[in-house]
Structures are given as structure tokens and as C-alpha cells.
mmCIF file of the N, C-alpha and C atoms, coordinates in Angstrom:
data_MODEL
# 
_entry.id   MODEL 
# 
loop_
_atom_site.group_PDB 
_atom_site.id 
_atom_site.type_symbol 
_atom_site.label_atom_id 
_atom_site.label_alt_id 
_atom_site.label_comp_id 
_atom_site.label_asym_id 
_atom_site.label_entity_id 
_atom_site.label_seq_id 
_atom_site.pdbx_PDB_ins_code 
_atom_site.Cartn_x 
_atom_site.Cartn_y 
_atom_site.Cartn_z 
_atom_site.occupancy 
_atom_site.B_iso_or_equiv 
_atom_site.pdbx_formal_charge 
_atom_site.auth_seq_id 
_atom_site.auth_comp_id 
_atom_site.auth_asym_id 
_atom_site.auth_atom_id 
_atom_site.pdbx_PDB_model_num 
ATOM 1   N N  . MET A 1 1  ? -127.344 -2.576  24.853 1.00 0.00 ? 1  MET A N  1 
ATOM 2   C CA . MET A 1 1  ? -125.900 -2.380  24.791 1.00 0.00 ? 1  MET A CA 1 
ATOM 3   C C  . MET A 1 1  ? -125.268 -3.600  25.475 1.00 0.00 ? 1  MET A C  1 
ATOM 4   N N  . SER A 1 2  ? -124.299 -4.169  24.870 1.00 0.00 ? 2  SER A N  1 
ATOM 5   C CA . SER A 1 2  ? -123.712 -5.348  25.326 1.00 0.00 ? 2  SER A CA 1 
ATOM 6   C C  . SER A 1 2  ? -122.652 -5.082  26.360 1.00 0.00 ? 2  SER A C  1 
ATOM 7   N N  . LEU A 1 3  ? -122.307 -6.096  27.061 1.00 0.00 ? 3  LEU A N  1 
ATOM 8   C CA . LEU A 1 3  ? -121.179 -5.990  28.109 1.00 0.00 ? 3  LEU A CA 1 
ATOM 9   C C  . LEU A 1 3  ? -119.879 -5.695  27.365 1.00 0.00 ? 3  LEU A C  1 
ATOM 10  N N  . TYR A 1 4  ? -119.664 -6.183  26.215 1.00 0.00 ? 4  TYR A N  1 
ATOM 11  C CA . TYR A 1 4  ? -118.423 -5.991  25.540 1.00 0.00 ? 4  TYR A CA 1 
ATOM 12  C C  . TYR A 1 4  ? -118.325 -4.509  25.097 1.00 0.00 ? 4  TYR A C  1 
ATOM 13  N N  . PHE A 1 5  ? -119.426 -3.929  24.671 1.00 0.00 ? 5  PHE A N  1 
ATOM 14  C CA . PHE A 1 5  ? -119.403 -2.536  24.243 1.00 0.00 ? 5  PHE A CA 1 
ATOM 15  C C  . PHE A 1 5  ? -119.153 -1.672  25.434 1.00 0.00 ? 5  PHE A C  1 
ATOM 16  N N  . ILE A 1 6  ? -119.739 -1.939  26.618 1.00 0.00 ? 6  ILE A N  1 
ATOM 17  C CA . ILE A 1 6  ? -119.443 -1.178  27.759 1.00 0.00 ? 6  ILE A CA 1 
ATOM 18  C C  . ILE A 1 6  ? -117.993 -1.294  28.178 1.00 0.00 ? 6  ILE A C  1 
ATOM 19  N N  . ALA A 1 7  ? -117.432 -2.453  28.161 1.00 0.00 ? 7  ALA A N  1 
ATOM 20  C CA . ALA A 1 7  ? -116.092 -2.717  28.627 1.00 0.00 ? 7  ALA A CA 1 
ATOM 21  C C  . ALA A 1 7  ? -115.018 -2.247  27.617 1.00 0.00 ? 7  ALA A C  1 
ATOM 22  N N  . GLY A 1 8  ? -115.498 -2.066  26.352 1.00 0.00 ? 8  GLY A N  1 
ATOM 23  C CA . GLY A 1 8  ? -114.504 -1.665  25.332 1.00 0.00 ? 8  GLY A CA 1 
ATOM 24  C C  . GLY A 1 8  ? -113.859 -2.822  24.627 1.00 0.00 ? 8  GLY A C  1 
ATOM 25  N N  . PHE A 1 9  ? -114.328 -4.036  24.815 1.00 0.00 ? 9  PHE A N  1 
ATOM 26  C CA . PHE A 1 9  ? -113.718 -5.202  24.153 1.00 0.00 ? 9  PHE A CA 1 
ATOM 27  C C  . PHE A 1 9  ? -114.173 -5.346  22.697 1.00 0.00 ? 9  PHE A C  1 
ATOM 28  N N  . ASN A 1 10 ? -115.161 -4.622  22.319 1.00 0.00 ? 10 ASN A N  1 
ATOM 29  C CA . ASN A 1 10 ? -115.735 -4.838  20.958 1.00 0.00 ? 10 ASN A CA 1 
ATOM 30  C C  . ASN A 1 10 ? -115.224 -3.873  19.950 1.00 0.00 ? 10 ASN A C  1 
ATOM 31  N N  . GLU A 1 11 ? -114.232 -3.082  20.283 1.00 0.00 ? 11 GLU A N  1 
ATOM 32  C CA . GLU A 1 11 ? -113.782 -2.011  19.366 1.00 0.00 ? 11 GLU A CA 1 
ATOM 33  C C  . GLU A 1 11 ? -113.038 -2.679  18.191 1.00 0.00 ? 11 GLU A C  1 
ATOM 34  N N  . GLY A 1 12 ? -113.451 -2.395  17.031 1.00 0.00 ? 12 GLY A N  1 
ATOM 35  C CA . GLY A 1 12 ? -112.731 -2.880  15.856 1.00 0.00 ? 12 GLY A CA 1 
ATOM 36  C C  . GLY A 1 12 ? -113.041 -4.339  15.503 1.00 0.00 ? 12 GLY A C  1 
ATOM 37  N N  . VAL A 1 13 ? -113.809 -5.040  16.263 1.00 0.00 ? 13 VAL A N  1 
ATOM 38  C CA . VAL A 1 13 ? -114.065 -6.442  16.038 1.00 0.00 ? 13 VAL A CA 1 
ATOM 39  C C  . VAL A 1 13 ? -115.338 -6.678  15.327 1.00 0.00 ? 13 VAL A C  1 
ATOM 40  N N  . GLY A 1 14 ? -116.316 -5.745  15.438 1.00 0.00 ? 14 GLY A N  1 
ATOM 41  C CA . GLY A 1 14 ? -117.645 -6.004  14.868 1.00 0.00 ? 14 GLY A CA 1 
ATOM 42  C C  . GLY A 1 14 ? -118.596 -6.426  15.999 1.00 0.00 ? 14 GLY A C  1 
ATOM 43  N N  . ARG A 1 15 ? -119.689 -6.921  15.559 1.00 0.00 ? 15 ARG A N  1 
ATOM 44  C CA . ARG A 1 15 ? -120.750 -7.272  16.527 1.00 0.00 ? 15 ARG A CA 1 
ATOM 45  C C  . ARG A 1 15 ? -120.428 -8.723  17.146 1.00 0.00 ? 15 ARG A C  1 
ATOM 46  N N  . VAL A 1 16 ? -120.488 -8.769  18.460 1.00 0.00 ? 16 VAL A N  1 
ATOM 47  C CA . VAL A 1 16 ? -120.292 -10.008 19.123 1.00 0.00 ? 16 VAL A CA 1 
ATOM 48  C C  . VAL A 1 16 ? -121.574 -10.855 18.971 1.00 0.00 ? 16 VAL A C  1 
ATOM 49  N N  . PRO A 1 17 ? -121.416 -12.088 18.606 1.00 0.00 ? 17 PRO A N  1 
ATOM 50  C CA . PRO A 1 17 ? -122.620 -12.907 18.362 1.00 0.00 ? 17 PRO A CA 1 
ATOM 51  C C  . PRO A 1 17 ? -123.515 -13.001 19.620 1.00 0.00 ? 17 PRO A C  1 
ATOM 52  N N  . GLU A 1 18 ? -124.820 -13.017 19.453 1.00 0.00 ? 18 GLU A N  1 
ATOM 53  C CA . GLU A 1 18 ? -125.763 -12.994 20.556 1.00 0.00 ? 18 GLU A CA 1 
ATOM 54  C C  . GLU A 1 18 ? -125.599 -14.288 21.390 1.00 0.00 ? 18 GLU A C  1 
ATOM 55  N N  . ILE A 1 19 ? -125.268 -15.360 20.758 1.00 0.00 ? 19 ILE A N  1 
ATOM 56  C CA . ILE A 1 19 ? -125.186 -16.681 21.486 1.00 0.00 ? 19 ILE A CA 1 
ATOM 57  C C  . ILE A 1 19 ? -124.000 -16.574 22.546 1.00 0.00 ? 19 ILE A C  1 
ATOM 58  N N  . PHE A 1 20 ? -122.912 -15.867 22.123 1.00 0.00 ? 20 PHE A N  1 
ATOM 59  C CA . PHE A 1 20 ? -121.800 -15.733 23.025 1.00 0.00 ? 20 PHE A CA 1 
ATOM 60  C C  . PHE A 1 20 ? -122.142 -14.863 24.194 1.00 0.00 ? 20 PHE A C  1 
ATOM 61  N N  . GLU A 1 21 ? -122.967 -13.778 23.938 1.00 0.00 ? 21 GLU A N  1 
ATOM 62  C CA . GLU A 1 21 ? -123.399 -12.869 25.017 1.00 0.00 ? 21 GLU A CA 1 
ATOM 63  C C  . GLU A 1 21 ? -124.294 -13.667 25.968 1.00 0.00 ? 21 GLU A C  1 
ATOM 64  N N  . LEU A 1 22 ? -125.160 -14.564 25.439 1.00 0.00 ? 22 LEU A N  1 
ATOM 65  C CA . LEU A 1 22 ? -125.949 -15.415 26.279 1.00 0.00 ? 22 LEU A CA 1 
ATOM 66  C C  . LEU A 1 22 ? -125.160 -16.286 27.145 1.00 0.00 ? 22 LEU A C  1 
ATOM 67  N N  . PHE A 1 23 ? -124.151 -16.949 26.543 1.00 0.00 ? 23 PHE A N  1 
ATOM 68  C CA . PHE A 1 23 ? -123.258 -17.766 27.304 1.00 0.00 ? 23 PHE A CA 1 
ATOM 69  C C  . PHE A 1 23 ? -122.517 -17.037 28.404 1.00 0.00 ? 23 PHE A C  1 
ATOM 70  N N  . LEU A 1 24 ? -122.105 -15.783 28.104 1.00 0.00 ? 24 LEU A N  1 
ATOM 71  C CA . LEU A 1 24 ? -121.410 -14.960 29.066 1.00 0.00 ? 24 LEU A CA 1 
ATOM 72  C C  . LEU A 1 24 ? -122.351 -14.606 30.255 1.00 0.00 ? 24 LEU A C  1 
ATOM 73  N N  . GLU A 1 25 ? -123.623 -14.326 29.891 1.00 0.00 ? 25 GLU A N  1 
ATOM 74  C CA . GLU A 1 25 ? -124.623 -13.973 30.905 1.00 0.00 ? 25 GLU A CA 1 
ATOM 75  C C  . GLU A 1 25 ? -124.858 -15.155 31.817 1.00 0.00 ? 25 GLU A C  1 
ATOM 76  N N  . LEU A 1 26 ? -124.916 -16.361 31.292 1.00 0.00 ? 26 LEU A N  1 
ATOM 77  C CA . LEU A 1 26 ? -125.141 -17.588 32.073 1.00 0.00 ? 26 LEU A CA 1 
ATOM 78  C C  . LEU A 1 26 ? -123.944 -17.893 32.889 1.00 0.00 ? 26 LEU A C  1 
ATOM 79  N N  . LEU A 1 27 ? -122.727 -17.623 32.302 1.00 0.00 ? 27 LEU A N  1 
ATOM 80  C CA . LEU A 1 27 ? -121.500 -17.967 32.985 1.00 0.00 ? 27 LEU A CA 1 
ATOM 81  C C  . LEU A 1 27 ? -121.258 -17.127 34.232 1.00 0.00 ? 27 LEU A C  1 
ATOM 82  N N  . ILE A 1 28 ? -121.451 -15.804 34.098 1.00 0.00 ? 28 ILE A N  1 
ATOM 83  C CA . ILE A 1 28 ? -121.094 -14.915 35.233 1.00 0.00 ? 28 ILE A CA 1 
ATOM 84  C C  . ILE A 1 28 ? -122.347 -14.484 35.973 1.00 0.00 ? 28 ILE A C  1 
ATOM 85  N N  . GLY A 1 29 ? -123.534 -14.855 35.569 1.00 0.00 ? 29 GLY A N  1 
ATOM 86  C CA . GLY A 1 29 ? -124.708 -14.588 36.330 1.00 0.00 ? 29 GLY A CA 1 
ATOM 87  C C  . GLY A 1 29 ? -125.413 -13.298 35.977 1.00 0.00 ? 29 GLY A C  1 
ATOM 88  N N  . ASN A 1 30 ? -126.706 -13.208 36.128 1.00 0.00 ? 30 ASN A N  1 
ATOM 89  C CA . ASN A 1 30 ? -127.483 -12.076 35.726 1.00 0.00 ? 30 ASN A CA 1 
ATOM 90  C C  . ASN A 1 30 ? -127.104 -10.879 36.448 1.00 0.00 ? 30 ASN A C  1 
ATOM 91  N N  . ASP A 1 31 ? -126.845 -10.921 37.760 1.00 0.00 ? 31 ASP A N  1 
ATOM 92  C CA . ASP A 1 31 ? -126.623 -9.740  38.555 1.00 0.00 ? 31 ASP A CA 1 
ATOM 93  C C  . ASP A 1 31 ? -125.332 -9.034  38.096 1.00 0.00 ? 31 ASP A C  1 
ATOM 94  N N  . VAL A 1 32 ? -124.288 -9.720  37.863 1.00 0.00 ? 32 VAL A N  1 
ATOM 95  C CA . VAL A 1 32 ? -123.044 -9.089  37.449 1.00 0.00 ? 32 VAL A CA 1 
ATOM 96  C C  . VAL A 1 32 ? -123.143 -8.638  35.999 1.00 0.00 ? 32 VAL A C  1 
ATOM 97  N N  . TYR A 1 33 ? -123.801 -9.380  35.152 1.00 0.00 ? 33 TYR A N  1 
ATOM 98  C CA . TYR A 1 33 ? -123.976 -8.993  33.728 1.00 0.00 ? 33 TYR A CA 1 
ATOM 99  C C  . TYR A 1 33 ? -124.758 -7.717  33.576 1.00 0.00 ? 33 TYR A C  1 
ATOM 100 N N  . LYS A 1 34 ? -125.658 -7.431  34.458 1.00 0.00 ? 34 LYS A N  1 
ATOM 101 C CA . LYS A 1 34 ? -126.522 -6.243  34.316 1.00 0.00 ? 34 LYS A CA 1 
ATOM 102 C C  . LYS A 1 34 ? -125.960 -5.017  34.975 1.00 0.00 ? 34 LYS A C  1 
ATOM 103 N N  . LEU A 1 35 ? -124.792 -5.099  35.591 1.00 0.00 ? 35 LEU A N  1 
ATOM 104 C CA . LEU A 1 35 ? -124.164 -3.933  36.308 1.00 0.00 ? 35 LEU A CA 1 
ATOM 105 C C  . LEU A 1 35 ? -123.839 -2.821  35.208 1.00 0.00 ? 35 LEU A C  1 
ATOM 106 N N  . LYS A 1 36 ? -123.997 -1.594  35.654 1.00 0.00 ? 36 LYS A N  1 
ATOM 107 C CA . LYS A 1 36 ? -123.792 -0.514  34.715 1.00 0.00 ? 36 LYS A CA 1 
ATOM 108 C C  . LYS A 1 36 ? -122.414 0.142   34.847 1.00 0.00 ? 36 LYS A C  1 
ATOM 109 N N  . SER A 1 37 ? -121.688 -0.115  35.895 1.00 0.00 ? 37 SER A N  1 
ATOM 110 C CA . SER A 1 37 ? -120.412 0.545   36.121 1.00 0.00 ? 37 SER A CA 1 
ATOM 111 C C  . SER A 1 37 ? -119.384 -0.396  36.706 1.00 0.00 ? 37 SER A C  1 
ATOM 112 N N  . GLU A 1 38 ? -118.124 -0.043  36.600 1.00 0.00 ? 38 GLU A N  1 
ATOM 113 C CA . GLU A 1 38 ? -117.106 -0.821  37.184 1.00 0.00 ? 38 GLU A CA 1 
ATOM 114 C C  . GLU A 1 38 ? -117.158 -0.712  38.685 1.00 0.00 ? 38 GLU A C  1 
ATOM 115 N N  . MET A 1 39 ? -117.606 0.378   39.196 1.00 0.00 ? 39 MET A N  1 
ATOM 116 C CA . MET A 1 39 ? -117.691 0.636   40.675 1.00 0.00 ? 39 MET A CA 1 
ATOM 117 C C  . MET A 1 39 ? -118.696 -0.289  41.260 1.00 0.00 ? 39 MET A C  1 
ATOM 118 N N  . GLU A 1 40 ? -119.864 -0.534  40.566 1.00 0.00 ? 40 GLU A N  1 
ATOM 119 C CA . GLU A 1 40 ? -120.845 -1.466  41.071 1.00 0.00 ? 40 GLU A CA 1 
ATOM 120 C C  . GLU A 1 40 ? -120.303 -2.856  41.084 1.00 0.00 ? 40 GLU A C  1 
ATOM 121 N N  . CYS A 1 41 ? -119.506 -3.234  40.083 1.00 0.00 ? 41 CYS A N  1 
ATOM 122 C CA . CYS A 1 41 ? -118.894 -4.580  40.023 1.00 0.00 ? 41 CYS A CA 1 
ATOM 123 C C  . CYS A 1 41 ? -117.882 -4.711  41.164 1.00 0.00 ? 41 CYS A C  1 
ATOM 124 N N  . LEU A 1 42 ? -117.037 -3.702  41.416 1.00 0.00 ? 42 LEU A N  1 
ATOM 125 C CA . LEU A 1 42 ? -116.094 -3.726  42.478 1.00 0.00 ? 42 LEU A CA 1 
ATOM 126 C C  . LEU A 1 42 ? -116.800 -3.804  43.869 1.00 0.00 ? 42 LEU A C  1 
ATOM 127 N N  . ALA A 1 43 ? -117.898 -3.064  44.037 1.00 0.00 ? 43 ALA A N  1 
ATOM 128 C CA . ALA A 1 43 ? -118.642 -3.128  45.290 1.00 0.00 ? 43 ALA A CA 1 
ATOM 129 C C  . ALA A 1 43 ? -119.251 -4.502  45.508 1.00 0.00 ? 43 ALA A C  1 
ATOM 130 N N  . LEU A 1 44 ? -119.763 -5.166  44.511 1.00 0.00 ? 44 LEU A N  1 
ATOM 131 C CA . LEU A 1 44 ? -120.280 -6.445  44.585 1.00 0.00 ? 44 LEU A CA 1 
ATOM 132 C C  . LEU A 1 44 ? -119.205 -7.479  44.943 1.00 0.00 ? 44 LEU A C  1 
ATOM 133 N N  . PHE A 1 45 ? -117.996 -7.356  44.361 1.00 0.00 ? 45 PHE A N  1 
ATOM 134 C CA . PHE A 1 45 ? -116.922 -8.232  44.645 1.00 0.00 ? 45 PHE A CA 1 
ATOM 135 C C  . PHE A 1 45 ? -116.401 -8.109  46.083 1.00 0.00 ? 45 PHE A C  1 
ATOM 136 N N  . VAL A 1 46 ? -116.301 -6.834  46.539 1.00 0.00 ? 46 VAL A N  1 
ATOM 137 C CA . VAL A 1 46 ? -115.790 -6.587  47.905 1.00 0.00 ? 46 VAL A CA 1 
ATOM 138 C C  . VAL A 1 46 ? -116.832 -7.066  48.912 1.00 0.00 ? 46 VAL A C  1 
ATOM 139 N N  . TRP A 1 47 ? -118.137 -6.830  48.680 1.00 0.00 ? 47 TRP A N  1 
ATOM 140 C CA . TRP A 1 47 ? -119.153 -7.287  49.612 1.00 0.00 ? 47 TRP A CA 1 
ATOM 141 C C  . TRP A 1 47 ? -119.093 -8.843  49.665 1.00 0.00 ? 47 TRP A C  1 
ATOM 142 N N  . SER A 1 48 ? -119.013 -9.474  48.488 1.00 0.00 ? 48 SER A N  1 
ATOM 143 C CA . SER A 1 48 ? -118.952 -10.948 48.472 1.00 0.00 ? 48 SER A CA 1 
ATOM 144 C C  . SER A 1 48 ? -117.790 -11.486 49.244 1.00 0.00 ? 48 SER A C  1 
ATOM 145 N N  . LEU A 1 49 ? -116.612 -10.854 48.992 1.00 0.00 ? 49 LEU A N  1 
ATOM 146 C CA . LEU A 1 49 ? -115.365 -11.210 49.701 1.00 0.00 ? 49 LEU A CA 1 
ATOM 147 C C  . LEU A 1 49 ? -115.535 -11.081 51.200 1.00 0.00 ? 49 LEU A C  1 
ATOM 148 N N  . GLY A 1 50 ? -116.136 -10.012 51.632 1.00 0.00 ? 50 GLY A N  1 
ATOM 149 C CA . GLY A 1 50 ? -116.376 -9.778  53.066 1.00 0.00 ? 50 GLY A CA 1 
ATOM 150 C C  . GLY A 1 50 ? -117.306 -10.853 53.650 1.00 0.00 ? 50 GLY A C  1 
ATOM 151 N N  . LYS A 1 51 ? -118.357 -11.219 52.906 1.00 0.00 ? 51 LYS A N  1 
ATOM 152 C CA . LYS A 1 51 ? -119.280 -12.259 53.462 1.00 0.00 ? 51 LYS A CA 1 
ATOM 153 C C  . LYS A 1 51 ? -118.540 -13.614 53.567 1.00 0.00 ? 51 LYS A C  1 
ATOM 154 N N  . LEU A 1 52 ? -117.703 -13.922 52.554 1.00 0.00 ? 52 LEU A N  1 
ATOM 155 C CA . LEU A 1 52 ? -116.946 -15.126 52.582 1.00 0.00 ? 52 LEU A CA 1 
ATOM 156 C C  . LEU A 1 52 ? -115.960 -15.169 53.777 1.00 0.00 ? 52 LEU A C  1 
ATOM 157 N N  . LEU A 1 53 ? -115.365 -14.040 54.007 1.00 0.00 ? 53 LEU A N  1 
ATOM 158 C CA . LEU A 1 53 ? -114.383 -13.891 55.148 1.00 0.00 ? 53 LEU A CA 1 
ATOM 159 C C  . LEU A 1 53 ? -115.124 -14.073 56.481 1.00 0.00 ? 53 LEU A C  1 
ATOM 160 N N  . GLU A 1 54 ? -116.337 -13.466 56.578 1.00 0.00 ? 54 GLU A N  1 
ATOM 161 C CA . GLU A 1 54 ? -117.152 -13.552 57.789 1.00 0.00 ? 54 GLU A CA 1 
ATOM 162 C C  . GLU A 1 54 ? -117.494 -15.022 58.055 1.00 0.00 ? 54 GLU A C  1 
ATOM 163 N N  . ILE A 1 55 ? -117.954 -15.784 56.985 1.00 0.00 ? 55 ILE A N  1 
ATOM 164 C CA . ILE A 1 55 ? -118.281 -17.157 57.218 1.00 0.00 ? 55 ILE A CA 1 
ATOM 165 C C  . ILE A 1 55 ? -117.090 -18.005 57.579 1.00 0.00 ? 55 ILE A C  1 
ATOM 166 N N  . TYR A 1 56 ? -115.925 -17.729 56.990 1.00 0.00 ? 56 TYR A N  1 
ATOM 167 C CA . TYR A 1 56 ? -114.687 -18.451 57.364 1.00 0.00 ? 56 TYR A CA 1 
ATOM 168 C C  . TYR A 1 56 ? -114.281 -18.167 58.782 1.00 0.00 ? 56 TYR A C  1 
ATOM 169 N N  . MET A 1 57 ? -114.370 -16.912 59.181 1.00 0.00 ? 57 MET A N  1 
ATOM 170 C CA . MET A 1 57 ? -113.980 -16.571 60.604 1.00 0.00 ? 57 MET A CA 1 
ATOM 171 C C  . MET A 1 57 ? -114.934 -17.250 61.597 1.00 0.00 ? 57 MET A C  1 
ATOM 172 N N  . GLN A 1 58 ? -116.251 -17.302 61.211 1.00 0.00 ? 58 GLN A N  1 
ATOM 173 C CA . GLN A 1 58 ? -117.142 -18.002 62.112 1.00 0.00 ? 58 GLN A CA 1 
ATOM 174 C C  . GLN A 1 58 ? -116.866 -19.448 62.262 1.00 0.00 ? 58 GLN A C  1 
ATOM 175 N N  . GLU A 1 59 ? -116.430 -20.057 61.171 1.00 0.00 ? 59 GLU A N  1 
ATOM 176 C CA . GLU A 1 59 ? -116.024 -21.463 61.219 1.00 0.00 ? 59 GLU A CA 1 
ATOM 177 C C  . GLU A 1 59 ? -114.818 -21.685 62.127 1.00 0.00 ? 59 GLU A C  1 
ATOM 178 N N  . LEU A 1 60 ? -113.949 -20.674 62.166 1.00 0.00 ? 60 LEU A N  1 
ATOM 179 C CA . LEU A 1 60 ? -112.757 -20.814 62.986 1.00 0.00 ? 60 LEU A CA 1 
ATOM 180 C C  . LEU A 1 60 ? -113.042 -20.351 64.456 1.00 0.00 ? 60 LEU A C  1 
ATOM 181 N N  . GLY A 1 61 ? -114.149 -19.825 64.700 1.00 0.00 ? 61 GLY A N  1 
ATOM 182 C CA . GLY A 1 61 ? -114.513 -19.433 66.087 1.00 0.00 ? 61 GLY A CA 1 
ATOM 183 C C  . GLY A 1 61 ? -114.102 -18.012 66.459 1.00 0.00 ? 61 GLY A C  1 
ATOM 184 N N  . PHE A 1 62 ? -113.923 -17.139 65.450 1.00 0.00 ? 62 PHE A N  1 
ATOM 185 C CA . PHE A 1 62 ? -113.556 -15.796 65.693 1.00 0.00 ? 62 PHE A CA 1 
ATOM 186 C C  . PHE A 1 62 ? -114.701 -14.764 65.719 1.00 0.00 ? 62 PHE A C  1 
ATOM 187 N N  . THR A 1 63 ? -115.917 -15.270 66.011 1.00 0.00 ? 63 THR A N  1 
ATOM 188 C CA . THR A 1 63 ? -117.080 -14.375 66.004 1.00 0.00 ? 63 THR A CA 1 
ATOM 189 C C  . THR A 1 63 ? -116.986 -13.282 67.124 1.00 0.00 ? 63 THR A C  1 
ATOM 190 N N  . ASP A 1 64 ? -116.532 -13.657 68.258 1.00 0.00 ? 64 ASP A N  1 
ATOM 191 C CA . ASP A 1 64 ? -116.453 -12.679 69.336 1.00 0.00 ? 64 ASP A CA 1 
ATOM 192 C C  . ASP A 1 64 ? -115.433 -11.613 69.065 1.00 0.00 ? 64 ASP A C  1 
ATOM 193 N N  . PHE A 1 65 ? -114.307 -12.088 68.454 1.00 0.00 ? 65 PHE A N  1 
ATOM 194 C CA . PHE A 1 65 ? -113.231 -11.095 68.057 1.00 0.00 ? 65 PHE A CA 1 
ATOM 195 C C  . PHE A 1 65 ? -113.756 -10.135 67.001 1.00 0.00 ? 65 PHE A C  1 
ATOM 196 N N  . LEU A 1 66 ? -114.537 -10.569 66.052 1.00 0.00 ? 66 LEU A N  1 
ATOM 197 C CA . LEU A 1 66 ? -115.030 -9.664  65.026 1.00 0.00 ? 66 LEU A CA 1 
ATOM 198 C C  . LEU A 1 66 ? -116.024 -8.665  65.634 1.00 0.00 ? 66 LEU A C  1 
ATOM 199 N N  . TYR A 1 67 ? -116.885 -9.095  66.559 1.00 0.00 ? 67 TYR A N  1 
ATOM 200 C CA . TYR A 1 67 ? -117.783 -8.184  67.166 1.00 0.00 ? 67 TYR A CA 1 
ATOM 201 C C  . TYR A 1 67 ? -117.059 -7.109  68.022 1.00 0.00 ? 67 TYR A C  1 
ATOM 202 N N  . LEU A 1 68 ? -116.011 -7.575  68.737 1.00 0.00 ? 68 LEU A N  1 
ATOM 203 C CA . LEU A 1 68 ? -115.244 -6.616  69.534 1.00 0.00 ? 68 LEU A CA 1 
ATOM 204 C C  . LEU A 1 68 ? -114.479 -5.639  68.622 1.00 0.00 ? 68 LEU A C  1 
ATOM 205 N N  . TYR A 1 69 ? -113.934 -6.140  67.498 1.00 0.00 ? 69 TYR A N  1 
ATOM 206 C CA . TYR A 1 69 ? -113.157 -5.281  66.592 1.00 0.00 ? 69 TYR A CA 1 
ATOM 207 C C  . TYR A 1 69 ? -114.111 -4.221  65.927 1.00 0.00 ? 69 TYR A C  1 
ATOM 208 N N  . ALA A 1 70 ? -115.308 -4.660  65.604 1.00 0.00 ? 70 ALA A N  1 
ATOM 209 C CA . ALA A 1 70 ? -116.208 -3.784  64.867 1.00 0.00 ? 70 ALA A CA 1 
ATOM 210 C C  . ALA A 1 70 ? -116.808 -2.685  65.741 1.00 0.00 ? 70 ALA A C  1 
ATOM 211 N N  . SER A 1 71 ? -116.831 -2.879  67.002 1.00 0.00 ? 71 SER A N  1 
ATOM 212 C CA . SER A 1 71 ? -117.508 -1.966  67.927 1.00 0.00 ? 71 SER A CA 1 
ATOM 213 C C  . SER A 1 71 ? -116.540 -0.906  68.470 1.00 0.00 ? 71 SER A C  1 
# 
């Protein structure tokens, strides 16, 4: 089952060429392409955003603040 079929993009268009699906898989990565639900995609996005924020805050020197806030 293709990503387009799951997302509903393929309705009325016919079969999406396999080469385009391969390009899409390489473009957005294997992990995101193989997700089975929108909630998994959202969870991965939120987790990635949190990790980026954590790295950014460490660069600014807010590590002590984050530990105090989390506890």
C-alpha cells in the first residue's frame, strides 16, 4: 500500500508511478515513509522538535533552567 493511498492523494488519479514513490521515500526518509498513521508522524515530529529545542537551549546555556523546570 503506497503512502498516497494511505493519505488519500491517489483518489481518482490512478496508480502513482513506482519511481515517484521511490523518490518520495528517499526524499523524506525511510522512517517517516513507513509510518502507519498520522499520529505516529505527529509524534515523530514533536519528538524531533523537542530534541532540536533541547540542543538549542544547551547552546544558549539554559541546561540548568530546563532541569529545574522539568523537576
